[in-house]
TIPA-879241 format. One record per residue: residue number from 1; residue in three letters; x, y, z of N, C-alpha, C in turn. Coordinates in steps of 0.05 Angstrom, whole numbers, plus 5000, padded with zeros to 4 digits. Layout:
// TIPA-879241
num:NUM residuo:Ala nxx:X nyy:Y nzz:Z caxx:X cayy:Y cazz:Z cxx:X cyy:Y czz:Z
...
//
This chain:
// TIPA-879241
num:1 residuo:Unk nxx:1081 nyy:5149 nzz:0987 caxx:1055 cayy:5158 cazz:1003 cxx:1035 cyy:5171 czz:0983
num:2 residuo:Unk nxx:1037 nyy:5165 nzz:0955 caxx:1012 cayy:5175 cazz:0935 cxx:0998 cyy:5151 czz:0943
num:3 residuo:Unk nxx:1009 nyy:5127 nzz:0943 caxx:0999 cayy:5100 cazz:0938 cxx:0974 cyy:5101 czz:0970
num:4 residuo:Unk nxx:0989 nyy:5105 nzz:0987 caxx:0974 cayy:5113 cazz:1017 cxx:0951 cyy:5133 czz:1014
num:5 residuo:Unk nxx:0953 nyy:5148 nzz:1006 caxx:0930 cayy:5164 cazz:1000 cxx:0911 cyy:5158 czz:0983
num:6 residuo:Unk nxx:0922 nyy:5142 nzz:0966 caxx:0890 cayy:5128 cazz:0951 cxx:0878 cyy:5103 czz:0966
num:7 residuo:Unk nxx:0894 nyy:5093 nzz:0983 caxx:0879 cayy:5068 cazz:1000 cxx:0869 cyy:5082 czz:1018
num:8 residuo:Unk nxx:0877 nyy:5103 nzz:1029 caxx:0863 cayy:5113 cazz:1058 cxx:0830 cyy:5131 czz:1037
num:9 residuo:Unk nxx:0836 nyy:5141 nzz:1018 caxx:0806 cayy:5139 cazz:0998 cxx:0788 cyy:5126 czz:0996
num:10 residuo:Unk nxx:0800 nyy:5102 nzz:0984 caxx:0787 cayy:5080 cazz:0980 cxx:0778 cyy:5068 czz:1008
num:11 residuo:Unk nxx:0789 nyy:5070 nzz:1028 caxx:0780 cayy:5058 cazz:1053 cxx:0756 cyy:5080 czz:1057
num:12 residuo:Unk nxx:0761 nyy:5100 nzz:1061 caxx:0738 cayy:5123 cazz:1069 cxx:0712 cyy:5116 czz:1054
num:13 residuo:Unk nxx:0718 nyy:5110 nzz:1028 caxx:0692 cayy:5115 cazz:1009 cxx:0672 cyy:5085 czz:1018
num:14 residuo:Unk nxx:0694 nyy:5061 nzz:1022 caxx:0669 cayy:5033 cazz:1023 cxx:0664 cyy:5031 czz:1049
num:15 residuo:Unk nxx:0679 nyy:5041 nzz:1065 caxx:0667 cayy:5045 cazz:1095 cxx:0648 cyy:5060 czz:1100
num:16 residuo:Unk nxx:0644 nyy:5081 nzz:1087 caxx:0615 cayy:5096 cazz:1084 cxx:0602 cyy:5087 czz:1073
num:17 residuo:Unk nxx:0601 nyy:5068 nzz:1050 caxx:0578 cayy:5057 cazz:1037 cxx:0568 cyy:5033 czz:1054
num:18 residuo:Unk nxx:0588 nyy:5016 nzz:1065 caxx:0581 cayy:4991 cazz:1086 cxx:0583 cyy:5000 czz:1109
num:19 residuo:Unk nxx:0592 nyy:5016 nzz:1119 caxx:0590 cayy:5015 cazz:1149 cxx:0562 cyy:5039 czz:1155
num:20 residuo:Unk nxx:0560 nyy:5026 nzz:1178 caxx:0534 cayy:5049 cazz:1192 cxx:0544 cyy:5075 czz:1212
num:21 residuo:Unk nxx:0552 nyy:5096 nzz:1210 caxx:0567 cayy:5114 cazz:1226 cxx:0544 cyy:5130 czz:1236
num:22 residuo:Unk nxx:0552 nyy:5144 nzz:1261 caxx:0527 cayy:5162 cazz:1269 cxx:0536 cyy:5189 czz:1262
num:23 residuo:Unk nxx:0559 nyy:5192 nzz:1259 caxx:0569 cayy:5218 cazz:1241 cxx:0592 cyy:5207 czz:1228
num:24 residuo:Unk nxx:0580 nyy:5209 nzz:1202 caxx:0598 cayy:5198 cazz:1177 cxx:0615 cyy:5225 czz:1169
num:25 residuo:Unk nxx:0611 nyy:5252 nzz:1180 caxx:0626 cayy:5278 cazz:1166 cxx:0661 cyy:5272 czz:1189
num:26 residuo:Unk nxx:0653 nyy:5262 nzz:1214 caxx:0677 cayy:5255 cazz:1220 cxx:0700 cyy:5247 czz:1206
num:27 residuo:Unk nxx:0695 nyy:5219 nzz:1199 caxx:0707 cayy:5197 cazz:1179 cxx:0717 cyy:5209 czz:1150
num:28 residuo:Unk nxx:0696 nyy:5225 nzz:1135 caxx:0697 cayy:5243 cazz:1118 cxx:0722 cyy:5261 czz:1120
num:29 residuo:Unk nxx:0722 nyy:5276 nzz:1142 caxx:0740 cayy:5300 cazz:1147 cxx:0768 cyy:5285 czz:1154
num:30 residuo:Unk nxx:0771 nyy:5270 nzz:1177 caxx:0787 cayy:5252 cazz:1176 cxx:0807 cyy:5242 czz:1152
num:31 residuo:Unk nxx:0789 nyy:5227 nzz:1135 caxx:0800 cayy:5213 cazz:1107 cxx:0811 cyy:5242 czz:1095
num:32 residuo:Unk nxx:0799 nyy:5263 nzz:1094 caxx:0806 cayy:5284 cazz:1072 cxx:0833 cyy:5295 czz:1084
num:33 residuo:Unk nxx:0843 nyy:5295 nzz:1108 caxx:0859 cayy:5308 cazz:1124 cxx:0883 cyy:5297 czz:1117
num:34 residuo:Unk nxx:0872 nyy:5265 nzz:1124 caxx:0897 cayy:5247 cazz:1118 cxx:0904 cyy:5245 czz:1087
num:35 residuo:Unk nxx:0883 nyy:5242 nzz:1062 caxx:0889 cayy:5244 cazz:1037 cxx:0916 cyy:5264 czz:1031
num:36 residuo:Unk nxx:0904 nyy:5285 nzz:1041 caxx:0917 cayy:5317 cazz:1041 cxx:0948 cyy:5319 czz:1048
num:37 residuo:Unk nxx:0943 nyy:5301 nzz:1071 caxx:0972 cayy:5301 cazz:1082 cxx:0995 cyy:5279 czz:1061
num:38 residuo:Unk nxx:0978 nyy:5260 nzz:1063 caxx:0995 cayy:5240 cazz:1051 cxx:1007 cyy:5243 czz:1020
num:39 residuo:Unk nxx:0991 nyy:5264 nzz:1005 caxx:0989 cayy:5269 cazz:0981 cxx:1013 cyy:5286 czz:0979
num:40 residuo:Unk nxx:1007 nyy:5310 nzz:1000 caxx:1038 cayy:5335 cazz:0999 cxx:1060 cyy:5325 czz:1005
num:41 residuo:Unk nxx:1059 nyy:5297 nzz:1024 caxx:1087 cayy:5283 cazz:1025 cxx:1096 cyy:5273 czz:1008
num:42 residuo:Unk nxx:1079 nyy:5257 nzz:0995 caxx:1085 cayy:5250 cazz:0971 cxx:1100 cyy:5262 czz:0950
num:43 residuo:Unk nxx:1085 nyy:5290 nzz:0945 caxx:1096 cayy:5303 cazz:0922 cxx:1117 cyy:5322 czz:0934
num:44 residuo:Unk nxx:1123 nyy:5327 nzz:0958 caxx:1146 cayy:5336 cazz:0971 cxx:1170 cyy:5312 czz:0963
num:45 residuo:Unk nxx:1163 nyy:5289 nzz:0966 caxx:1190 cayy:5265 cazz:0961 cxx:1193 cyy:5271 czz:0939
num:46 residuo:Unk nxx:1178 nyy:5268 nzz:0917 caxx:1182 cayy:5269 cazz:0883 cxx:1200 cyy:5297 czz:0880
num:47 residuo:Unk nxx:1193 nyy:5312 nzz:0889 caxx:1202 cayy:5337 cazz:0883 cxx:1235 cyy:5340 czz:0890
num:48 residuo:Unk nxx:1239 nyy:5337 nzz:0912 caxx:1259 cayy:5332 cazz:0929 cxx:1277 cyy:5313 czz:0910
num:49 residuo:Unk nxx:1265 nyy:5293 nzz:0911 caxx:1287 cayy:5272 cazz:0890 cxx:1295 cyy:5281 czz:0859
num:50 residuo:Unk nxx:1279 nyy:5297 nzz:0849 caxx:1280 cayy:5314 cazz:0820 cxx:1299 cyy:5334 czz:0826
num:51 residuo:Unk nxx:1300 nyy:5344 nzz:0847 caxx:1314 cayy:5367 cazz:0852 cxx:1345 cyy:5355 czz:0857
num:52 residuo:Unk nxx:1344 nyy:5329 nzz:0869 caxx:1379 cayy:5323 cazz:0873 cxx:1385 cyy:5317 czz:0846
num:53 residuo:Unk nxx:1372 nyy:5303 nzz:0830 caxx:1378 cayy:5287 cazz:0804 cxx:1381 cyy:5317 czz:0784
num:54 residuo:Unk nxx:1375 nyy:5339 nzz:0785 caxx:1381 cayy:5351 cazz:0761 cxx:1409 cyy:5376 czz:0773
num:55 residuo:Unk nxx:1409 nyy:5379 nzz:0800 caxx:1437 cayy:5392 cazz:0806 cxx:1464 cyy:5371 czz:0797
num:56 residuo:Unk nxx:1457 nyy:5341 nzz:0790 caxx:1481 cayy:5328 cazz:0792 cxx:1489 cyy:5329 czz:0758
//
């Protein structure tokens, strides 16, 4: 999921440089929220996997 967050951030940056949007803040807001959710989900996966290994 952390890779997905990087791809979303890259897509938002490239599209903001190359695209003409009337309201860029919407693209940035959706990108930031999506990246935040993907990063949090990825970190949760890593921690839940590490916790399972420590208990064994």
